[in-house]
C-alpha positions in Angstrom: 33.2 19.8 -7.0 30.0 17.8 -7.7 29.9 14.3 -9.1 27.1 13.6 -11.6 25.7 10.1 -12.2 24.9 9.5 -15.9 22.8 6.4 -16.4 21.2 4.5 -19.3 24.2 5.2 -21.5 24.3 3.3 -24.8 27.0 0.5 -24.4 28.7 2.0 -27.4 29.2 5.4 -25.7 32.8 6.6 -25.3 34.5 8.7 -22.6 35.1 11.4 -25.3 31.4 11.5 -26.2 30.3 11.9 -22.6 32.9 14.5 -22.0 31.8 16.4 -25.1 28.2 16.4 -24.1 28.9 17.8 -20.6 31.5 20.3 -21.7 28.6 22.2 -23.4 27.6 23.3 -19.8 31.0 24.0 -18.2 34.4 22.6 -17.4 34.5 18.9 -17.0 37.2 17.8 -14.4 36.9 14.1 -15.1 34.8 11.3 -16.7 34.8 7.8 -15.3 33.1 5.1 -17.4 32.2 2.0 -15.5 33.0 -1.4 -16.9 32.1 -4.8 -15.6 35.0 -6.3 -13.6 34.7 -9.8 -15.1 34.0 -9.1 -18.7 35.5 -5.6 -19.1 32.3 -4.5 -21.0 30.6 -1.2 -20.3 27.9 -1.3 -17.7 25.9 1.6 -19.2 26.7 4.3 -16.7 29.4 6.9 -15.9 30.4 9.6 -13.4 31.3 13.1 -14.4 33.0 15.6 -12.1 32.2 19.4 -12.5 32.0 22.5 -10.4 28.8 22.7 -8.4 27.2 25.5 -10.5 28.1 23.9 -13.8 26.9 20.5 -12.6 23.4 21.7 -11.7 22.9 23.3 -15.1 24.3 20.2 -16.8 22.0 17.9 -14.9 19.0 20.0 -15.9 20.0 20.2 -19.5 21.0 16.5 -20.1 18.5 14.5 -18.0 16.4 12.8 -20.7 18.8 13.7 -23.5 18.7 11.1 -26.2 22.1 9.5 -26.8 22.2 6.5 -29.2 18.4 6.3 -29.0 18.4 6.0 -25.2 17.2 8.7 -22.8 19.9 9.5 -20.3 19.2 9.5 -16.6 21.3 12.2 -15.0 21.4 13.3 -11.4 23.8 14.2 -8.6 25.6 11.1 -7.5 24.8 9.7 -4.1 27.2 8.1 -1.7 27.0 4.4 -2.0 25.6 2.7 1.1 28.0 0.3 2.8 27.4 -3.3 1.8 26.2 -5.6 4.5 28.8 -8.2 5.7 28.0 -11.7 4.6 26.4 -13.9 7.1 27.7 -17.2 8.4 30.4 -19.2 6.6 33.1 -19.3 9.2 35.9 -16.9 9.8 37.4 -16.3 6.4 40.4 -18.6 6.2 41.2 -21.8 4.4 39.2 -22.6 1.4 38.8 -25.8 -0.5 37.8 -29.2 0.7 35.1 -30.5 3.1 35.2 -29.5 6.8 36.3 -32.1 9.3 35.1 -31.7 12.8 
């Protein structure tokens, strides 16, 4: 299984539209549209899972494809690098109010 990153999606794009586009090139296992946590609005990218052979063909065929007037950026998804831990700020607990020494 290969995960494909699909970027520069129009904010109006739906999961069904993305699935339909990629199904032209093979069986789509899943489509995950990414929304902003706070607003719930689309962030303009998605992940599509396909078999390795189908995924490579789909990437070649859809990279630069115009959807809603926007050229898609399509490539194999990369593992997200671990986020650095925040510096300083004490050991996590408490919250609220000024510190008293």
